[in-house]
C-alpha positions, 0 to 999 in steps of 0.5 A: 730259335726265335725268327725275326719278322721285321719285314712282312709282305701282305698278298692282296690288298682288299678289306682284310689285306689293307686291315692287317697292313694297317696293324703291322706298320703301326706296330714298327713293321716294314709291310710290303704290300702286293696286289695285281691291281694298281687301283687297289693298291691305291685304295690300300694306301689311301685307306691307311692314310685316312686311318692314321689321319683319324688317329691323330684326331683322336690323340692315338697317334702323334703326327710324327708317328702317323708319317713314320708308319705310313712310310713303312708301307710300300706298295707293289704289283709283282710278287717279286717284291716278297724277296726280302720278307720274313713273313708272307701273309696271303689274303687273296680270294677264297679259291685253292687254285688262286692261292696255290699259284701264289704259293708256288710262285712264293716258292721261287721268290723267297727264302726257304726260311720265310714263313708263309701264312694263308689267311684263309677261313674255309680252306684246306691249309694241309692241302696248300702246304702238301703243294708247297716246296716247303711245307713246313713253313705254311701255317694259316693266320686267320684275322677277323674283319675288321682286323684293326678292331677284332682281337682274335687271330687263329693260328692254324697248323697242318701235321706238316707245320714246324713248331718254330714257324707256329711260335713265330707268328704266335708271337707275333699276333701278342705283339700286335695286341691280338689274342692268338688261339691255336687250332687245328686244320679243318675247315671253318677253324673254330670261330668260323666253324661255329659261326657259319653252321648257325648262318646256314640254318638262318638262311634256311630259316628265311628260305622257308619263310618261318619268319621274316629277315628283319625279325630273324635279325632282331630275334638274335640281336636282342635275344642273345645280345649279338652284335648283328643279325645272321642275315645282315651278317652274311650280307656283310661277309658276302653270300658268295664267301659263305657258300664257299665256306659252307661247301668246305665244311660240308665236304669235310663234315658231311653233315646236313647243318653245313649243306649250304642252304640253297638260297645261298647258291641262288643269291650267288648265281644272280650276283646278289652277293650282300653289301659288296654288291649292293644287294643280298639278303637286304638291299642296299644304298649302293655296292659297298654301302652298309646302309640298307634300304627298303625294298619289296620284302620290307615289312609295312606297318600293321603287319601283325593283322589289324587291331587287336583288343584293348588290354587293361588288366594282365594276369600272370600265372606262376611265382618263379624268377620268370613270373616274377619278371613278367609282373614286374614289366607289366606293372612298370608300364602302368598295367594292373597286374594280378600275380596268381600263384599255388597259394598266398605264401608263393604270391607273397614271395613273387611279390618280395622278389619284384619289390627287392628288384624295384628297389634295386632299380632305385638304388641304381638311379633308374626309377624313383622311389615314388614310382617304385611305390606306384608299381608295387601299388598296381600288382595284386598277389593272389593265392588262386588262379580264380584271381584271374577272372576279369583279366584281358590278357593272362600269361602262363609262366610256370614249369617248363612241362607240357602236362602241367601248362595243359592243365594250367590252361584248361583251368584258365579257359574255366576261369578267365573271361570270354574274349581274354587272351591266353599266352604261354611263355614256353620256350620249347613246347607246342603252343597248339598243345596248350591251345587244344586244352582250351575251348577257345583256340584262337585266343592262345598265343605264344609269348615268349620273354627272354630271362631276365624279362625286365632287361631283355627286350624281345618277345617271340610271338608265336602263332598256332595254326588256330591263333586269330590275327585279332590275337596276334595284334594285341600281344604285339601291341601289348609287347610294344607298349611295355617297350619290348620288340616283338617278332613273329614266328610259327609254332615249331620247336625252338621258335627262332632264337633256341631254334639257332642258338642250341645247335651252335651251343651243341656243335661247340660241345663236339669241338670239345668231344673231338678234342679239336679246341679247349673250352678257353679257346672255344669260348675266346674265339667266339667272344673275340672273333664273333663279337659275342657277348658270352662264349659257348661254354659260359652261356651253357653254364649260365643257362643250365645244362639240364635246360640245355639238354632238354632244349636239344632233345626237343629240337632233335625230336622235332626235326630229326636231324642227325646233326641236332642229336645232344651231344653225348658229353652234355648228356653225361654231365647232366646224368652227373648232376653237373648242370651249371652255376646253380650247382657249382659245376658244369663245363667249369667249376664255381664258387659255392655261394 
């Protein structure tokens, strides 16, 4: 039986409650806004007015539609105003006690058929429902911030929730232009369940002084295409809110990856809760401002350690996709490049791949035919590493196999001139092991490009305990010269990006193993709720399940955390030869080319 939801009460008129009220009034619903603070109610009404006026200016609403939608929104300070509502959406602060007081009061006010929805993103819907006089009508309706813009809505059922209530709010979400995802009741649900573990690891990485806050955030934006870095996102969400979510997740999972990083507690206790207080991981112009300002932690120019060595010529060892891409990057930037492969045929094949890539750039209007010819002329293919004898920087880009890389670095040590910088593009292996294969470990550094190298802006600059400041400064300068963004990190498994990315991917696989959510729902949740360019399973199939498993194993061996153990489903798929798009089947099936 259909349940009409024409009149809806929103309890709590903070940022989220105001956003939900805006969506509902625009969709034609009568909205009763309730907040104990008269000031909050006034701010909410003002925010709706401002947003509607902006929509008129942009041609999205007529003046008549603006007036009509605003007339549908009425504010009150007493919960009794919700008496005639068919649906109540609660978005008060994340506290069981606060939410339970609201639900108990509503039990005595609204009709027994009124649906009660909590907007919690961390607390147990079941616990809230069990304390209600009518637990079958209680469910979770988790919007994402900013509610008018974000498409995802998680519809959370407890074991007590009636199917009719779920169907009614699911239909409402679709009517509002949202993408509802049905999930069970566990802390964090899908999107936050994956997101907050990742945010927690980023906070721990910062706390350990492994990398600066700016480099951690830049790495995840530029290396993964995320709309915001994890520490900036924690400041936006609220450090105290993140801590509450993680505590709820840890209480349920007992997974150490969910145990809140101590820095979250320290910042929360000090009142440094992010943008809303004016300071969190970053410092802001004023409380509520999104504009970060320099503070004591802001990096100063020259942080990479002074002047580097002059680099005029670059050698690239390898002939695969990454080696070709790196050679193209350097040649485009005006460097003379020697592309050394295992034999003339492989070198010629790599040069042909670069020529095709440059031709595509010409076809798309990104470069001229003359620039293409000049770029190709700067690349000299060679069938032996001996051709790298005079280069200023040698970049290794061969298979991700430590023994292969060590042999190559031993050869580079003999071939390359004294003073040349030797760089490895490894994404997961210890750079120090490559350095120790040479007689000049001070000159060896990690220079991790991301695939495809011509398009991706990030380079992780990996310093070992033996790498000199001059070597790091050289790679910084060269990275900037080729229009990449260098970030500093130490020589430990996963560096920045993979150390944060792959535990998140592994946890997504565990969600599927536990039958908590489907591949499609998890991918949709992270694209629509987290703003990710790809869902985790789309990304796993692109990266390759064998590559992903290898990185997961490296992280597990290095950190020895049970939570980092590769998900059995990933191991089973790799054992079956289902490696992703490259084999036509991974988590999904693909048409053979």
